[in-house]
Backbone bond lengths (Angstrom), bond angles and torsions (degrees), N, CA, C in turn:
res aa  C-N    CA-C-N  psi(-1)  N-CA   C-N-CA  omega(-1)  CA-C   N-CA-C  phi
1 X - - - 1.412 - - 1.515 111.56 -
2 X 1.367 116.80 126.15 1.482 118.29 -175.80 1.491 114.55 -59.66
3 X 1.376 117.16 165.68 1.448 120.75 178.26 1.505 109.21 -66.16
4 X 1.391 116.66 -44.39 1.443 120.34 179.37 1.488 110.90 -54.90
5 X 1.279 120.31 -50.88 1.494 126.10 -174.47 1.601 105.94 -64.37
6 X 1.254 122.28 -37.32 1.421 123.39 -175.24 1.557 104.93 -70.49
7 X 1.307 117.09 -43.95 1.494 121.05 179.23 1.521 111.64 -61.11
8 X 1.406 117.37 -43.54 1.542 125.88 174.64 1.539 106.38 -57.96
9 X 1.225 118.77 -52.00 1.520 122.99 -178.87 1.520 108.35 -60.25
10 X 1.299 117.61 -38.62 1.476 119.11 -178.48 1.555 110.27 -65.73
11 X 1.339 114.96 -41.30 1.478 123.94 -175.28 1.574 106.58 -69.62
12 X 1.293 115.00 -43.03 1.424 115.40 -176.73 1.582 110.00 -66.60
13 X 1.313 113.62 -45.41 1.539 116.82 -179.63 1.607 108.39 -62.80
14 X 1.308 118.04 -37.78 1.507 120.17 177.38 1.493 112.71 -62.58
15 X 1.242 117.82 -41.33 1.546 123.76 -179.56 1.597 104.97 -70.67
16 X 1.330 120.07 -50.37 1.445 122.44 -179.28 1.482 115.11 -61.68
17 X 1.369 119.62 -20.34 1.373 125.68 -178.79 1.589 114.55 -87.99
18 X 1.336 115.84 -5.64 1.470 122.32 177.88 1.513 111.09 -54.56
19 X 1.202 117.77 156.38 1.565 118.76 -175.93 1.523 111.17 -78.47
20 X 1.381 123.01 -27.87 1.616 110.63 -179.13 1.547 101.15 -140.92
21 X 1.310 108.63 166.28 1.494 123.18 -178.32 1.523 108.19 -61.06
22 X 1.408 115.97 -36.48 1.460 119.49 179.54 1.577 104.86 -60.77
23 X 1.310 115.45 -53.42 1.514 118.68 179.79 1.508 114.13 -46.88
24 X 1.390 115.01 -41.56 1.441 119.71 -178.47 1.569 108.64 -63.66
25 X 1.326 115.39 -46.55 1.524 120.70 -178.09 1.552 107.40 -61.41
26 X 1.192 118.88 -46.13 1.525 126.68 179.15 1.535 111.74 -60.96
27 X 1.246 117.08 -53.75 1.494 123.79 -174.02 1.488 110.53 -67.97
28 X 1.397 115.15 -41.51 1.368 122.78 178.94 1.597 111.76 -60.40
29 X 1.318 112.71 -38.56 1.471 120.32 177.69 1.372 113.09 -64.24
30 X 1.358 118.07 -42.40 1.454 126.05 171.40 1.458 116.47 -55.40
31 X 1.402 108.93 -52.54 1.553 116.30 -179.23 1.553 112.34 -63.88
32 X 1.244 116.48 -29.03 1.456 120.23 -178.98 1.537 112.08 -90.56
33 X 1.312 118.18 -8.79 1.432 118.20 178.54 1.563 115.89 78.37
34 X 1.352 114.87 26.96 1.515 115.57 -179.27 1.541 106.50 -109.75
35 X 1.405 115.35 150.87 1.430 119.32 -173.10 1.524 113.90 -77.46
36 X 1.283 119.21 -31.71 1.588 117.08 178.46 1.412 108.68 -102.26
37 X 1.326 114.39 172.00 1.454 122.82 175.76 1.561 107.81 -59.33
38 X 1.238 121.78 145.47 1.441 125.35 170.15 1.490 109.24 -66.23
39 X 1.270 122.46 146.98 1.471 127.16 -177.24 1.519 107.23 -57.69
40 X 1.357 117.63 153.34 1.454 117.48 171.20 1.468 112.63 -59.44
41 X 1.306 119.62 -36.34 1.528 118.99 178.08 1.475 112.60 -60.40
42 X 1.385 119.27 -44.72 1.425 120.20 176.75 1.481 114.62 -60.10
43 X 1.355 116.79 -42.67 1.439 122.98 -177.56 1.457 108.08 -65.69
44 X 1.355 121.63 -45.40 1.416 125.52 177.99 1.517 113.19 -58.61
45 X 1.332 113.74 -48.51 1.518 115.34 174.19 1.462 117.07 -59.76
46 X 1.336 116.05 -33.34 1.488 125.57 173.53 1.535 111.14 -59.82
47 X 1.341 114.83 -44.49 1.411 119.50 178.11 1.539 113.57 -74.87
48 X 1.268 118.25 -33.25 1.449 117.68 -176.83 1.523 119.47 -90.01
49 X 1.382 108.44 -17.27 1.514 114.06 -174.14 1.600 108.25 -129.80
50 X 1.304 116.70 98.02 1.458 120.49 -177.54 1.512 115.10 -63.62
51 X 1.239 119.63 -28.47 1.502 123.45 174.58 1.520 108.94 -64.33
52 X 1.375 114.82 -52.56 1.357 117.97 172.49 1.577 118.38 -54.24
53 X 1.279 115.17 -38.06 1.412 122.38 179.81 1.512 110.77 -67.93
54 X 1.320 118.46 -46.83 1.479 120.55 -176.69 1.506 105.62 -67.43
55 X 1.403 119.84 -42.51 1.528 120.31 -177.43 1.531 110.91 -66.56
56 X 1.316 115.30 -38.17 1.525 115.98 178.20 1.491 112.10 -60.37
57 X 1.399 113.20 -45.42 1.531 114.56 -179.15 1.469 110.95 -72.36
58 X 1.358 119.32 -31.08 1.527 120.85 178.18 1.596 111.04 -65.13
59 X 1.380 112.62 -24.45 1.496 113.55 -176.91 1.509 110.08 -100.48
60 X 1.218 120.45 8.90 1.523 122.87 -171.42 1.552 111.03 -62.67
61 X 1.236 120.81 -25.83 1.497 123.04 179.47 1.499 110.99 -90.99
62 X 1.295 119.74 -10.99 1.499 121.95 173.15 1.496 112.04 -106.04
63 X 1.299 112.60 89.91 1.508 121.75 -168.34 1.529 116.86 -46.38
64 X 1.407 112.62 -44.99 1.512 119.06 -177.84 1.567 105.45 -61.49
65 X 1.338 119.44 -48.14 1.481 119.47 -178.54 1.593 112.28 -66.49
66 X 1.340 115.43 -43.33 1.415 117.59 177.93 1.513 111.64 -61.00
67 X 1.270 118.24 -45.03 1.478 121.49 178.49 1.473 111.55 -61.86
68 X 1.352 119.73 -38.87 1.430 120.27 179.98 1.472 111.45 -64.99
69 X 1.417 119.46 -38.03 1.396 126.09 176.68 1.513 112.15 -59.47
70 X 1.447 109.79 -46.82 1.446 116.63 -179.10 1.552 116.25 -63.45
71 X 1.357 113.21 -27.06 1.415 121.81 176.52 1.521 117.52 -99.84
72 X 1.316 119.02 9.08 1.351 123.13 -177.09 1.559 113.57 -59.70
73 X 1.247 121.59 121.08 1.458 122.31 -175.45 1.543 111.22 -58.12
74 X 1.330 120.43 -22.76 1.530 121.70 177.95 1.546 108.54 -67.40
75 X 1.321 121.74 -12.94 1.441 121.68 -178.33 1.515 108.73 -69.60
76 X 1.329 118.74 -26.26 1.357 122.59 -176.05 1.615 110.29 -67.65
77 X 1.336 116.50 -17.53 1.495 122.37 176.69 1.552 108.11 -72.54
78 X 1.252 117.59 -13.62 1.419 118.97 -175.74 1.515 113.38 -109.90
79 X 1.388 111.86 26.07 1.469 117.07 177.50 1.444 111.97 -65.52
80 X 1.311 123.78 134.24 1.414 123.38 171.88 1.564 107.32 -127.60
81 X 1.336 114.96 145.86 1.512 118.29 -179.33 1.512 109.37 -68.33
82 X 1.309 115.91 135.35 1.506 120.92 172.84 1.455 110.07 -80.54
83 X 1.244 119.97 146.53 1.492 120.07 174.95 1.522 108.07 -73.40
84 X 1.354 115.70 123.67 1.435 126.47 176.03 1.588 107.81 57.21
85 X 1.347 115.80 30.50 1.409 123.96 -178.44 1.547 109.89 49.82
86 X 1.347 114.87 33.31 1.491 120.91 -177.74 1.472 113.32 -75.93
87 X 1.297 124.29 131.70 1.400 125.85 175.12 1.561 108.60 -69.68
88 X 1.270 121.52 -30.89 1.555 121.82 178.76 1.518 108.46 -98.41
89 X 1.278 115.18 64.24 1.500 122.19 178.12 1.558 107.34 -63.45
90 X 1.303 115.22 121.16 1.413 121.62 -173.82 1.464 111.51 -101.92
91 X 1.369 126.20 16.91 1.351 124.14 172.59 1.487 115.32 -70.14
92 X 1.272 124.72 155.95 1.424 126.23 -177.88 1.559 109.56 -66.27
93 X 1.338 118.54 147.71 1.444 120.31 174.67 1.436 114.15 -58.79
94 X 1.360 120.16 -34.60 1.453 127.33 177.57 1.534 110.47 -56.43
95 X 1.346 111.48 -47.59 1.448 116.14 -173.30 1.541 111.05 -70.33
96 X 1.309 113.56 -37.87 1.481 118.93 180.00 1.576 111.32 -68.58
97 X 1.346 114.87 -43.41 1.322 118.07 177.95 1.607 114.74 -60.41
98 X 1.273 115.10 -42.91 1.477 122.46 169.96 1.473 118.47 -58.03
99 X 1.375 111.80 -42.77 1.490 115.35 172.22 1.481 115.20 -66.62
100 X 1.329 117.81 -37.53 1.456 115.27 178.33 1.494 116.11 -65.89
101 X 1.441 112.45 -35.29 1.439 119.22 -179.73 1.595 109.11 -67.93
102 X 1.310 112.95 -38.61 1.547 113.51 179.50 1.474 108.23 -66.99
103 X 1.284 125.07 -45.24 1.318 129.13 -176.95 1.604 109.51 -58.22
104 X 1.284 114.24 -50.62 1.465 117.26 176.41 1.483 116.61 -58.17
105 X 1.292 116.61 -32.65 1.485 123.67 -177.01 1.524 110.76 -83.17
106 X 1.324 120.93 -16.02 1.542 123.70 -171.52 1.542 105.14 -64.14
107 X 1.209 122.96 -42.60 1.427 123.61 -175.62 1.515 111.62 -68.34
108 X 1.350 117.18 -34.43 1.426 122.13 179.52 1.579 109.04 -66.67
109 X 1.322 114.47 -43.51 1.461 121.98 178.25 1.608 109.27 -60.00
110 X 1.247 117.56 -43.86 1.463 121.70 -176.31 1.605 104.88 -65.16
111 X 1.331 116.97 -50.45 1.429 115.75 177.67 1.446 119.17 -56.38
112 X 1.285 117.96 -32.14 1.451 127.38 174.19 1.493 111.25 -62.30
113 X 1.327 115.67 -26.18 1.532 118.06 -177.67 1.459 109.63 -93.02
114 X 1.329 117.62 6.52 1.457 125.05 -178.39 1.513 109.93 67.77
115 X 1.366 115.57 33.20 1.506 124.28 175.45 1.521 109.19 55.75
116 X 1.300 112.89 34.58 1.574 117.27 173.13 1.484 111.45 -73.06
117 X 1.280 116.08 160.30 1.507 124.47 179.30 1.516 110.57 -124.89
118 X 1.270 117.01 157.13 1.513 119.36 177.73 1.539 110.49 -82.22
119 X 1.300 112.03 166.21 1.528 119.24 -178.43 1.547 109.19 -69.63
120 X 1.393 114.49 169.48 1.508 119.10 -178.79 1.531 113.20 -62.37
121 X 1.315 119.79 -41.21 1.470 122.11 178.00 1.547 114.87 -57.17
122 X 1.402 114.11 -46.68 1.381 118.64 -175.89 1.547 105.62 -71.47
123 X 1.293 118.00 -44.63 1.483 121.61 -179.29 1.568 110.11 -57.71
124 X 1.276 119.84 -40.76 1.555 118.95 177.31 1.423 113.55 -66.01
125 X 1.421 114.71 -40.30 1.562 117.78 -179.42 1.470 107.19 -61.82
126 X 1.340 116.11 -49.89 1.476 120.24 -179.94 1.568 113.34 -56.83
127 X 1.344 113.94 -47.53 1.507 120.88 -178.44 1.523 105.45 -55.90
128 X 1.396 117.29 -53.40 1.471 119.79 -173.35 1.532 110.76 -57.50
129 X 1.298 119.48 -40.89 1.490 127.33 -177.85 1.563 107.93 -62.76
130 X 1.358 113.60 -46.75 1.424 118.06 -177.28 1.506 113.21 -68.49
131 X 1.304 116.11 -42.04 1.506 121.78 178.09 1.502 113.80 -62.61
132 X 1.372 115.75 -26.28 1.473 118.91 175.91 1.536 113.30 -90.88
133 X 1.256 115.54 0.49 1.558 119.88 -175.17 1.385 112.21 -84.86
134 X 1.300 118.76 139.57 1.571 123.83 173.85 1.548 112.07 -78.71
135 X 1.226 114.41 0.21 1.666 110.98 175.57 1.491 112.07 -101.15
136 X 1.264 119.11 10.99 1.497 122.30 179.21 1.584 106.40 -88.62
137 X 1.235 118.19 125.23 1.509 125.12 -177.44 1.538 110.63 -134.55
138 X 1.319 117.61 170.90 1.421 120.76 171.36 1.541 103.99 -78.63
139 X 1.379 108.14 140.20 1.491 116.57 -178.65 1.604 113.89 -72.18
140 X 1.300 114.87 153.25 1.475 116.05 -178.15 1.599 108.34 -67.50
141 X 1.296 113.61 148.49 1.511 119.26 178.21 1.547 113.68 -81.57
142 X 1.325 112.52 62.66 1.455 116.28 175.04 1.477 107.09 -113.56
143 X 1.468 114.92 161.25 1.388 121.29 -173.96 1.528 113.04 -53.36
144 X 1.377 118.26 -48.53 1.418 124.44 177.84 1.523 115.30 -51.92
145 X 1.371 113.65 -47.65 1.509 115.84 -179.82 1.535 111.67 -73.26
146 X 1.415 117.01 -34.87 1.451 117.59 176.67 1.507 111.98 -59.69
147 X 1.443 114.67 -44.03 1.480 117.17 -179.85 1.529 112.37 -64.88
148 X 1.372 113.66 -41.27 1.419 119.74 178.40 1.589 111.70 -63.66
149 X 1.381 113.29 -35.87 1.436 113.97 178.34 1.510 111.62 -64.18
150 X 1.324 119.88 -37.47 1.430 121.33 178.95 1.515 110.39 -57.06
151 X 1.357 112.85 -45.07 1.442 117.51 177.74 1.430 117.34 -65.13
152 X 1.343 117.50 -32.16 1.431 123.09 178.97 1.618 111.06 -82.64
153 X 1.217 115.94 6.61 1.490 117.13 171.67 1.553 112.67 80.76
154 X 1.363 113.00 28.08 1.419 117.74 170.21 1.500 118.82 87.28
155 X 1.325 119.14 -1.19 1.485 120.27 174.25 1.619 106.44 -91.42
156 X 1.187 117.64 104.04 1.505 125.33 -173.11 1.408 112.05 -87.39
157 X 1.347 126.55 17.70 1.427 121.78 -179.23 1.530 112.36 -84.79
158 X 1.271 117.27 145.03 1.410 123.47 -179.17 1.515 116.55 -123.66
159 X 1.270 118.10 150.13 1.391 120.73 177.13 1.660 106.08 -88.47
160 X 1.410 115.23 121.08 1.471 116.46 179.26 1.438 114.40 -75.51
161 X 1.366 116.53 -7.45 1.509 117.78 -178.66 1.576 105.00 -81.73
162 X 1.332 119.74 -40.42 1.410 119.52 -173.95 1.591 113.66 -116.01
163 X 1.384 119.55 -10.72 1.416 120.40 176.89 1.578 111.06 87.63
164 X 1.261 122.04 -5.24 1.531 122.94 -175.24 1.455 111.88 -85.19
165 X 1.326 116.95 151.38 1.464 122.10 168.19 1.508 107.90 -74.56
166 X 1.210 111.41 117.87 1.570 115.65 -169.79 1.474 112.20 -65.11
167 X 1.323 122.57 -28.04 1.515 120.05 178.85 1.498 111.72 -63.98
168 X 1.387 113.31 -33.26 1.457 115.63 -174.81 1.460 106.83 -87.87
169 X 1.293 119.85 -44.43 1.557 125.88 -176.33 1.487 108.42 -57.22
170 X 1.272 123.58 -41.84 1.519 122.73 -177.59 1.544 114.14 -63.55
171 X 1.322 115.99 -21.64 1.456 124.53 -179.66 1.536 118.29 -89.42
172 X 1.383 113.02 -9.45 1.452 115.36 -173.28 1.561 109.31 -100.56
173 X 1.351 115.50 122.70 1.513 120.82 -176.18 1.451 116.81 -51.05
174 X 1.283 122.28 -39.57 1.474 125.02 -172.74 1.516 111.91 -84.05
175 X 1.320 118.74 -9.75 1.485 121.15 -179.20 1.473 112.04 -77.07
176 X 1.260 115.31 149.86 1.502 124.34 177.93 1.512 112.34 -136.08
177 X 1.411 116.73 150.07 1.432 120.39 172.67 1.483 108.34 -78.34
178 X 1.327 119.28 129.77 1.506 121.42 -177.89 1.612 110.33 -81.75
179 X 1.268 118.75 -4.39 1.467 116.78 -173.42 1.609 111.34 -104.81
180 X 1.288 116.40 144.03 1.415 123.64 -176.74 1.583 108.72 -76.76
181 X 1.187 115.30 147.38 1.503 121.89 174.37 1.502 110.75 -72.21
182 X 1.340 114.90 144.07 1.555 115.30 -178.03 1.628 106.05 -71.40
183 X 1.262 117.36 -28.06 1.500 122.55 -171.24 1.618 104.50 -80.66
184 X 1.315 117.77 -42.62 1.544 119.82 -175.71 1.480 107.86 -138.15
185 X 1.364 115.57 105.00 1.558 117.89 -173.75 1.509 111.08 -69.31
186 X 1.371 119.74 -3.04 1.579 120.49 177.71 1.534 107.56 -92.63
187 X 1.369 118.26 -9.75 1.443 120.70 177.70 1.484 109.08 -108.57
188 X 1.312 114.82 153.73 1.474 120.72 171.21 1.554 110.12 -79.57
189 X 1.277 116.84 167.74 1.538 119.39 177.42 1.491 112.30 -60.93
190 X 1.420 118.23 -17.70 1.388 120.44 174.68 1.583 110.49 -83.70
191 X 1.237 117.14 -1.02 1.462 117.66 -177.50 1.528 116.75 84.40
192 X 1.274 120.67 13.14 1.482 125.83 -175.25 1.568 103.61 -105.51
193 X 1.313 115.60 156.89 1.497 118.66 -179.11 1.505 109.50 -66.15
194 X 1.230 123.22 140.81 1.527 129.88 176.59 1.434 105.96 -78.92
195 X 1.372 117.35 133.45 1.514 120.53 175.00 1.417 112.64 -89.05
């Protein structure tokens, strides 16, 4: 392994080991030499995609390439909801990275099912569980969520546990609720077996 690759891997690991998502955004901005915090989308992609992380750090001294990566439209696929729309999101980087990766893969899973949807009874059971859940919040006002909101029929609420628009997720056959039921810890809040 080359010295530069080792140094990049060390920097990536150092940033990913910070205690909060806010710290990741702040430290990444400093390492990249930008004045403001990096966007939540860039930070989440950095946490979820190690190739992106290494490449972003490798280009930090070439402003044109760095800025191109910071403005990459694909970053929007890694949008994660912030708690209470807080700028100083104190979730762990590991949890945000996992959330971003789940959200980015949700569309792929749905396309693999041929864009099928569940029957009415399953849809209503899932909807009732989500509407009663404390993890349901308004989606962040980013381009990716606004576009997804249009596809979901205008219900812009999102599950902060998995990052998915709830109105769309509940209709997709291969989707699951990641949270255990309070009544039966072996079942999800949707009433399905937990994997």
